[in-house]
TIMAR-255941 format. One record per residue (C-alpha): x negated, y, z negated. Coordinates in steps of 0.25 Angstrom, whole numbers, plus 5000, padded with zeros to 4 digits. Layout:
<keros>
     x     y     z
     X     Y     Z
...
</keros>
This chain:
<keros>
     x     y     z
  5141  4816  5027
  5139  4815  5013
  5124  4814  5009
  5118  4812  4994
  5108  4820  4990
  5096  4810  4995
  5101  4809  5009
  5103  4824  5010
  5090  4826  5005
  5085  4817  5016
  5092  4823  5029
  5089  4837  5023
  5074  4835  5020
  5075  4838  5006
  5071  4832  4993
  5084  4827  4984
  5079  4838  4972
  5080  4848  4984
  5094  4846  4985
  5098  4844  4970
  5090  4858  4968
  5102  4862  4978
  5111  4856  4970
  5106  4862  4956
  5107  4876  4963
  5123  4874  4969
  5117  4876  4982
  5120  4863  4988
  5127  4853  4981
  5133  4838  4986
  5149  4842  4987
  5152  4828  4990
  5154  4818  4980
  5154  4802  4984
  5164  4791  4978
  5152  4784  4970
  5150  4801  4965
  5137  4805  4972
  5137  4819  4976
  5136  4820  4991
  5132  4831  5001
  5142  4834  5011
  5142  4839  5025
  5144  4853  5020
  5133  4851  5010
  5125  4847  5020
  5127  4858  5028
  5125  4867  5017
  5111  4862  5014
  5107  4866  5028
  5111  4879  5026
  5102  4879  5015
  5091  4872  5022
  5091  4884  5032
  5091  4894  5022
  5079  4889  5014
  5073  4887  5029
  5074  4903  5029
  5066  4904  5016
  5078  4909  5008
  5079  4903  4993
  5089  4894  4988
  5095  4907  4979
  5099  4915  4991
  5106  4904  5000
  5114  4900  4986
  5117  4914  4988
  5120  4910  5002
  5128  4898  5003
  5133  4897  4988
  5137  4912  4984
  5138  4919  4995
  5130  4931  4991
  5121  4932  5002
  5124  4930  5018
  5114  4923  5027
  5110  4937  5034
  5108  4942  5021
  5098  4930  5016
  5091  4929  5027
  5088  4945  5029
  5083  4944  5015
  5075  4931  5017
  5068  4940  5031
  5064  4951  5022
  5058  4942  5014
  5051  4934  5025
  5046  4947  5030
  5041  4950  5015
  5033  4937  5015
  5026  4940  5028
  5023  4953  5025
  5017  4948  5012
  5009  4936  5019
  5004  4945  5032
  4998  4954  5020
  4993  4942  5013
  4986  4939  5027
  4981  4952  5027
  4975  4952  5014
  4968  4940  5017
  4962  4943  5030
  4957  4956  5024
  4950  4945  5014
  4945  4936  5024
  4940  4949  5031
  4933  4953  5018
  4928  4941  5015
  4920  4939  5029
  4913  4951  5029
  4902  4946  5022
  4898  4932  5018
  4903  4933  5004
  4899  4922  4994
  4910  4918  4985
  4908  4929  4973
  4910  4939  4985
  4922  4932  4990
  4929  4934  4976
  4925  4948  4976
  4933  4950  4989
  4945  4943  4982
  4944  4950  4969
  4943  4964  4975
  4955  4959  4987
  4963  4956  4973
  4961  4969  4966
  4965  4976  4977
  4978  4969  4978
  4981  4972  4963
  4978  4986  4965
  4983  4990  4980
  4995  4988  4988
  4996  4977  5000
  4995  4990  5009
  4982  4996  5001
  4976  4982  5004
  4976  4983  5019
  4964  4995  5016
  4951  4989  5018
  4947  4987  5003
  4943  4972  5004
  4928  4969  5008
  4919  4959  5007
  4914  4955  4991
  4925  4965  4985
  4920  4978  4993
  4928  4987  5003
  4931  4981  5019
  4919  4987  5025
  4925  5001  5031
  4929  5005  5017
  4915  4999  5010
  4906  5005  5020
  4911  5021  5016
  4911  5016  5001
  4897  5012  5001
  4893  5025  5006
  4900  5033  4997
  4896  5026  4987
  4881  5026  4991
  4882  5041  4991
  4888  5041  4978
  4878  5033  4972
  4867  5041  4978
  4874  5054  4972
  4877  5062  4985
  4886  5072  4980
  4901  5073  4985
  4897  5085  4992
  4887  5079  5002
  4890  5078  5017
  4888  5062  5015
  4897  5061  5005
  4909  5069  5010
  4908  5063  5023
  4908  5048  5016
  4920  5051  5007
  4926  5058  5019
  4924  5045  5027
  4929  5035  5016
  4942  5044  5014
  4945  5044  5029
  4943  5031  5029
  4953  5028  5018
  4963  5035  5024
  4961  5028  5037
  4963  5015  5031
  4975  5019  5022
  4981  5026  5034
  4983  5039  5026
  4992  5032  5014
  4989  5040  5002
  4995  5030  4991
  4985  5018  4998
  4974  5029  4996
  4977  5032  4982
  4979  5018  4977
  4965  5013  4983
  4957  5025  4979
  4963  5023  4963
  4960  5010  4965
  4946  5013  4969
  4944  5024  4959
  4949  5017  4948
  4945  5003  4950
  4936  5004  4961
  4924  4999  4952
  4931  4986  4950
  4928  4984  4966
  4912  4984  4962
  4909  4979  4978
  4916  4991  4983
  4908  5000  4976
  4919  5010  4973
  4920  5016  4960
  4928  5028  4954
  4917  5037  4954
  4914  5035  4970
  4928  5037  4971
  4926  5051  4965
  4914  5054  4973
  4923  5051  4985
  4934  5060  4982
  4924  5069  4979
  4916  5070  4992
  4929  5070  5000
  4934  5081  4993
  4921  5089  4998
  4922  5084  5012
  4936  5090  5012
  4931  5104  5004
  4921  5106  5014
  4931  5107  5025
  4942  5117  5016
  4929  5125  5013
  4929  5130  5027
  4943  5136  5027
  4942  5142  5011
  4937  5153  5005
  4923  5149  4995
  4934  5152  4983
  4945  5144  4988
  4936  5133  4993
  4929  5132  4978
  4943  5132  4972
  4947  5120  4981
  4934  5113  4978
  4938  5114  4962
  4952  5110  4967
  4951  5099  4978
  4947  5085  4971
  4958  5086  4962
  4968  5088  4972
  4962  5077  4981
  4963  5067  4970
  4979  5070  4969
  4982  5071  4984
  4983  5056  4988
  4991  5053  4977
  4999  5065  4980
  5002  5059  4995
  5003  5046  4991
  5017  5049  4982
  5021  5058  4995
  5019  5045  5004
  5028  5037  4994
  5040  5047  4995
  5037  5049  5010
  5038  5033  5013
  5050  5033  5003
  5055  5043  5014
  5057  5053  5003
  5061  5069  5008
  5051  5079  5009
  5061  5085  5001
  5063  5076  4989
  5060  5079  4977
  5050  5069  4976
  5041  5075  4989
  5044  5089  4985
  5036  5085  4970
  5026  5079  4979
  5025  5092  4988
  5023  5101  4975
  5012  5094  4971
  5005  5093  4985
  5007  5108  4985
  5000  5110  4971
  4989  5102  4973
  4988  5110  4988
  4987  5124  4978
  4977  5116  4968
  4968  5117  4981
  4970  5132  4985
  4964  5145  4978
  4975  5151  4983
  4985  5152  4995
  4974  5157  5005
  4966  5144  5000
  4978  5137  5001
  4980  5142  5016
  4966  5138  5019
  4967  5124  5015
  4980  5123  5023
  4972  5128  5036
  4960  5121  5032
  4969  5107  5032
  4975  5111  5045
  4963  5115  5052
  4953  5103  5047
  4957  5091  5051
  4944  5085  5043
  4954  5089  5031
  4965  5078  5036
  4955  5066  5031
  4959  5061  5017
  4972  5067  5015
  4980  5054  5017
  4990  5064  5024
  4996  5056  5036
  5006  5064  5045
  5018  5059  5041
  5015  5061  5026
  5009  5075  5028
  5023  5079  5036
  5031  5074  5024
  5020  5081  5014
  5023  5095  5022
  5037  5093  5023
  5037  5091  5007
  5029  5103  5006
  5036  5113  5015
  5049  5108  5007
  5043  5112  4994
  5036  5125  4999
  5049  5130  5006
  5057  5128  4992
  5045  5136  4984
  5046  5145  4997
  5032  5145  4998
  5023  5140  5013
  5020  5126  5011
  5004  5124  5014
  4999  5112  5023
  4996  5097  5021
</keros>
């Protein structure tokens, strides 16, 4: 069987232009020339076209098909494996897009919004997408009219009301509200310190750009102080007056450093770095130095350790999930052993 380009195009359900494109690429060239000088497609060419169309049906690019059929650089199984990876990635992308759309739809349906309110919500979503990772966007950040989703917004509204009334961070209402906010964020981030660091940095540095949430750098500082006061009262039961006053002076500074340190450690753990590696050991030494900043002396350090072992409430807001805690303990034990000192507890 020998066919002209128009005849083959009609049988294959393609345009003549497509077959000319394949010819120009060197992917499918007519191999027969008639007595009248016409270029014709023979049986082998038609079989080759069927292979091309089968591979195109799988979403494989013309360049890769050329590598299979013309250059022999890639095998069909290898191409199919690569295509499966691309398809899986595209499915994951579409699933994330669907999740974002569902989240946006829920936010818009929370209230009977005006067009301006809908635009505020869309603007907030774009802001978060620009500054945060896909995983971070799973958090309940997006609510109606550019506010947080209801569980977060309720906590923030309560804390802002205390702040605006001038309630001291040391007051019980402020301590309790800050503790509940931190516990909620820790739960929603699944104790992912990196997620918390990114969201906290964004809100404390750019929160005023999300004016409908009511969050501001000043409110972020108020929350941190109140949460520190909540924890300090627990430590106080275990410390001497002098050790407690020393802890008060240093505690908030350490609390600012703590999540970032854990985030760095989590990254190394996820990269399967051993606890004895230089990078992990550096973080462990920083952690030990941070711990010593809190303690007036060795006795105070031991008292802090006992408090953390016995007071379950002190585990709230640490972002130390069991796997990360075990990894940290191994790293600290290794550093302490090499320095011939006892490793303090996490």
